Structures are given as structure tokens and as C-alpha cells.
N, C-alpha and C positions, 0 to 999 in steps of 0.2 A: 504493499500502499505507498501509494504516496503522496503529502501532503503538503502544499506551498503555502506561509508566511507569507502576506504581503500590509505590511505596518511601519510606518517611519516612527512613529514614537521608540527609542532600543526598551526603553520598563517596559512599556506593555507587551515590549513584542520579547523578554523573557517569561515577563507573568506568564504570555500567552504555549512558547514552548516548551516551560515546565510542566503544563496543565496536558499541553500534548503529551509528550513522555510520557506521561501516569496513565493516558486514557488509551496511548496506541504503542504499546512499550517497542515490537516489532516494526512500526514506519521510515521509510524513510521520512525525516524534513527539511526543506529547504527556508531559506527568508532570504528575503526581499524589503529594502526600507523606502524604495519609489521602485514607479515604472512606467511608463506610458503608454497611453489606448493602441499606438501603430507595435510593441510588442508583445501585441495581445496572440495572434499567430504562435508567436516561440514557447510562449507560454503551453499553449495547448500542444504543440508540438511531444512537449517533454514530459505530455503522457499523466498526469497530477490526476489524482485520482477528486480530491477537494481541495477548492482553494481558499484560505480564510481573508477576506477582502477587508483592509481598514477604508470606511468613508473617505475619510478626509487626508490626499497622499499630495505630497512638495509639487506631483506635475499634472495631476489630472485627479478629478473625482470620480469616488468609484461607482459612478453610477453608468459615468460614460463607459469603464472599464466590463464594467459588466455588460452593457452591449456590444462591446468587440466581441469577449468570449465568449458570444450566444451567436455572433454571428453565423457560422457555421453550425449547424443543430445533429450533424453525424459526428462531430467531435465534440459535443455538448460535455463541460466538465459539472458538476455538483461546484455553486459559488455560494457559502456562509458569510452577511456583512457581520463587519465587525463596527459598532456605534457606540457613544461615550454614553453617560447616563443621560434621559430624559431628548433623545436625538429616535424615538419608535418613528414621527413621521419620516425620518428622512428613509429609515429601514423600511419602511412600506415602499414609500418613491423605489429604493434598489431594489425591493421584491417585483414590485411591475416595472422594473425591465431586466428583468431576469435572474435575480437571487432567489438562489429553493429556501434560504431563510436568514435571518437575523439574530445578531448574540449580542446585548450591550455586553462590553469587557468589565463591568463593575461584579457581573452576575455570572464571568466563566469560574467555572470547575469540571476538573475532570471527568466526574461525570454527566456534567450537561453539557459539556462539548462533547464528547462521544457519544452521547444519544441525538448532540443533533447532525454532528458529522456523518453520521451514519442514517441518518436519515432524510439526509441532503444525498448522500450518494446513492439511495434506492428510492426516490423518484426521479433521481436524472435517469436507474435503469428501465422504471415503468417507462418512464416519456419513450425511450431509445427502441422499445421494445413497441411502444404502440405506434409508434414512426414503420418502425419496422413493417410492424401485421402492414399501414396503408400504403405501405410500398408493395408488400408481396401482391393487396387484395386488386390496386394496382394494375400491377404486375399483369394477373392475373384475369385483370378485366377485355384488358389491351391482347391477349391470348388468346382469351373467349370468343373477341369481335375480330382475330383478325384470322382464326378458326371456321368462325361460323363464315367469314366474305369466302373462303377456300373452300370450303363444304357448297355457297352455293355457285361460284366460277368452278368447282368441279361437278357436279349436276347440272347445271346447264351446256359443260363441254360433255358432259353423255350423251346429255339428249340432243345435241347436236350432231356429235358424231350417228346417232341409231339414225335421225332423220335423216341428214344425206345420203349414207347408207343405203334405205332404204329407198330414198329417191330417186336415188341415184340406178335401183335394178330394173327400173321399165324401160328409159332408153338405151340402159343395157342389151337390154334384152330386142328390142328393134336390131339393134347396132347387131347384134351377134345372128339375129335368123337371118339378115338382108345379106351377110356376108356369108352364111352358112350356104344361106340359098344361091348366092357368086359361087360357091365353091364346088356347089353340086351339077348347076349349070354349062357353067364354063369351066370346066376340070380338064386339060387333055383341048378343047378347041380356043385357046389362045396362045401365044407362046408362052415357054417356060417360065420369064420373067414372071408374068402373071399370074402366071400358078405358082409359083414364088410370094408375090407381093400376096397374095389371097389368102396363102399356109401361114405366111407372117400373119395374119391381122382378126385371121380366126383362131389363133394363138393367144395372141396379145386379149383379144376379147375375152378368152373362155381365163384366160389367167385374173384380167380385173374384175370378174365373174366368183371368181374365186378369192379374189380380195376383201370385195363388200361383205362376200356373205361370212369371211371370217370377222370383216369389223364391228360386224354383223353383234355376231356372235360374241365378242370381245365385249361390247357395250353395253349388251343383256345382260350381263355375269353381275353387273352390281343394279340392277332391275327386274328380278328375278322373281318369278309367277306362283313359288310357291317360297314357304314359311320355312323356319328350320323345323327338324323334327324327326325322331328316333327314324333310323332309318339302314337296311342291308346293304351293308357294301358288297356282298354275295352278290345280292338283288342287281345289282351296281353294273358289276367288274360284269354279270351277265349279258345286260342291255350292251354294252359296252363291245363284248366279244361278238352279239348278233349284229350292231350296225359295221366291223370289221370285217365278219365271217367271208368274203370275197376277196379283202384283202389276207387272208389269214390262208385262205387255199392257193390263190393267187401263189403268194411267198415259198409252201411249204412251212407255214411259222412253224414251230409248239409255243405254246400257252400255259401256262400252269401256274398254280399259285397256292398256299397256305391257305389252313381255315380264316376267313375276313370278319369281323368282330361288325357290328348294330357301329352307329354316329350318332352323332347330331347334324344335321346334314341336309341339305337338299339334293337330294337324291342324284332327280337329274343331272344335276350341274355337278355329281360326284362321279357319275357316269361318263360325261363328261371328259375326267379330270385323266379318266382310268385309259376312253378312247383317246385322246392327246399322245399320251406318253405310251401307251405300244404300238399307237400307228407310229409314232418316230423309232420308239427301237427297228418295227418293219424297216420300215424304209432306209433306213442307215443299218442296214446290215449289210455287206455287199459283197462276200466271198464261201456265205456259207449258210445255209437254213436257219433263218431269223430262231433264237430259245429266249425265250422272255419266263420269268418268275416275275410273283408278285409273291411281299408276304407283311406283315405286320405284327407287330406289339407293343407292349403299352410302353411307354417310357415314365424315368422319373418323375416326370412333369406332371404327371397324372393325362398324359392324352396318349395316343397310339401313334406311334413312327413304320408310318406305312412304307414299302420300299418295293420300287419296279428297276429289275435289271434286267440288264443283256447279253450281246455277245456279238453286238456291234463296232464303228468304226473307233466305235471312243470319242472320248474330247480333250483339248489343251485344256490343264488346268486354268492356263491363262484368260479362256475364255467363259469361263465356271459365269460368271454375272452375266456380259452380252448378250448369252442365249438367252436370260429372261426375259429383252427388252424389245420392245415391238417393235417388228417388222424390220430386225439382224441378223441379217443370214450367214453362215459361215461359209455356204455354197454357194453357187452358183446357180440359177436355173434348170440347166441341161443337164447339171449334174444328179439334186438331186432338188426331183417339185416339191413346192409352196412358197407359203407366202410369211413367213418365219414373224406370225401370230399364235402356234401354238402354245408354245411353250408359256408366253404371257397372257394366254386364257387361262392356263394352269397354273398361273400364278396369281392370278388376281379372283380363284375358283378359293383356293388354299387361302388366299390372306382372306375371303371375304368370309372364308369359318374359324377364322380368327387363329391360323396354323402358320408353319413357313416353309420353304421349298429351296432343294437345292440339290445337286451333282455330284457326285465324288466319280470319278475318270481317270484314264491317263490313254491316249493315242493307242488304237489297235487292241485295249484288252475290255475292252464295252466298258459300260456304264453304268451307275447307280444313280436313278434319283431318289429322296425321300422327303418325304413330306408328313405332317403332324396334321391331326385331327383331331379334334376334341373328342375323348369315348362317354358311356355314358355309365353315369354313377352305380346301377345296380346291374349295369352288363359282367358278368363273374368271368369275363376274359383280360 
């Protein structure tokens, strides 16, 4: 504890110091016979817990010094005004200027001094606490306002993506239909360049249609038709495998799984999650028959940890984050078709369910995609 006494009268200063040493035997006591208002910053910077201040000093009044000492509320220190006998009115004025309390010099005793100083320090501590709470409340209010504005902006962006993607379907269908009609009617009847150009146009329109459909799917993740409810992951996986039946048969893929638990989820989105991950595992398997295995087990956090393992081409660790970014592809369309949105959809689905998704892989050694979903409290697994 550090206490500063500012007193120009040497006799009064010695008497007060004697009482302070009795009241606070382990405190560090300093004494100044005079100071100026411009020295207030240095006094505060010294870190005193309490300042005992004589009202009348040679270079300034106690009131003026108190105001300077309280200019920075973050560094506010406890100030006790010392007054001569019968100067209560002056002391009240000093307290209005910011002093925590006052003490008549003829009443100073170790017990009274200890009580006055500790009370003054406690009031300052409580004031600092109140100001800190106020700053936190203001910060929270600003954060909440920013969060609300961000949510509003994100909602408008999702709605725009949905409407734009939906409205683009009709003109694209018209373009695609007429391009396909041109291709059927005039294939081989024009020169080779014309056939090639029409082929490029048809292929571009087809890829645009796939991209718009994937964007619609991405936009719909945050605007689901179904609420969260207990759902069987076995059923969701069966739905995904049914949708991928032709792809699995064409690739000669083998898809196996361990028993899967029920989770609190939107079942249709979990089916989409499995479908995207299994579809990617089959697509990115170049020289061997695709083998995919799905497993699930509780993790220490109380969620269910799922793993989708494949024997595909693998992923370089430097691209672990990039693959989940929307429309960020690692391969050209001629190597592996797709829009680069599938894993972004997976990430949005998992995040909507309060989980997270990541990958572990090495080039040429397959990949394992992990994700967590909230389990059911009464689920025995």
C-alpha cells in the first residue's frame, strides 16, 4: 500500500505521518511539502493508493489539485482532504471537486485515519468497478448492434442468392434448350468449327445449370424447411446412397458403414452431407475402385464424431482450408467435373447443426473427412 501526504506545515506533517505509521505499519509513506496542479499526472503515475491533501498549499489550492488528480477517471485515486478546525465548508467544496472524504487536523488519530483512508479507497474501487461495468455494457451494446446488422446483411445476401439463382433458371433453360436443338438439327451439317463451337456452348450452359443448382442448394442451407429433430443417420445415409446409386454402380464403388446413431438434426440436410462426401470420394478416386467407409463414435465433448474415409487421390495439407471455400477448386473441370460448392455446402450444414468439419489426408493416400453432430441425450450409443 502506498500513501502520499501533501502538507506544507512541517509540524502537522510529522503528526500525521506518526498516525499513519501506526494505522498502516506496512505501508510505504511519502511526503511532499508542496506541489503544483501540473504535477498531478506524475502523482497519479506514481501509483499511490491514497493521497492525503492539505487544503491550503503555497502553490495552489487543494480544490484545484483535486480536480487535476481526477481528470483521468481510469487512473482515479482516493483523495482525503485535510482541513483546519472549523473549515467544514471548505472541505465540502473540496469533496464536490472530487475528494472522497475530509478529515479535520485536530481530530486525526490512528484509528480514525485508518477508517477514513480505507473507506475512501473502497469508494474508489467501487467507482472503478461501476465504470468498468458501464464500459462493458456499452461494448456489449455495440457488439450486439453490429451482430444484428451483420445478421440482417447476411439474411439479405442469402435471400438475394436464392432469388438470383432461382430467377436465372428460366433464361438458362431457354438458352440450353435452343443450343441443344441446334446441336441435334445441325450436327454434321455445318463445318467442323461450327460443331465444335456449338459443343462448347452446350457444355458451358450445362455447367452453368449445375452451378446455379448448387448455388440454390448452398443458399437454402440457412433457410431449411424442417426444424431440428431426432433423426436416424442410418436413414439419412440410405437416402444418400439411393440418390448415388447410378454413380456407385458406374464406378464399381464399395460403400460400407458401421452402425450409425440418431442425432438431433435436419435429416434431409444430413442426407445431403453424406451424399456430397461420398460423391466426392467416388469422383476423386482415379486408378482404383472407390472404397468408402463411414463410422461414428461419441467424442469427449458429448457430440458424435463421424468419419468418412476413402482411398482416393488425397489432399495436400496446404489446401485443407481452401477446399471448404465456395467455388474454390483444386483441379480443372476437364480433370474432375464439379462446381467447387459441394464441400462448402457440407461445411454450412455442419455449422448449422453446431458442429465442425475438417479433413486429414496426404497426397496419394486417401482422405478422411471428420465432422461432429449433436447426439441425443438418451441415445445409448
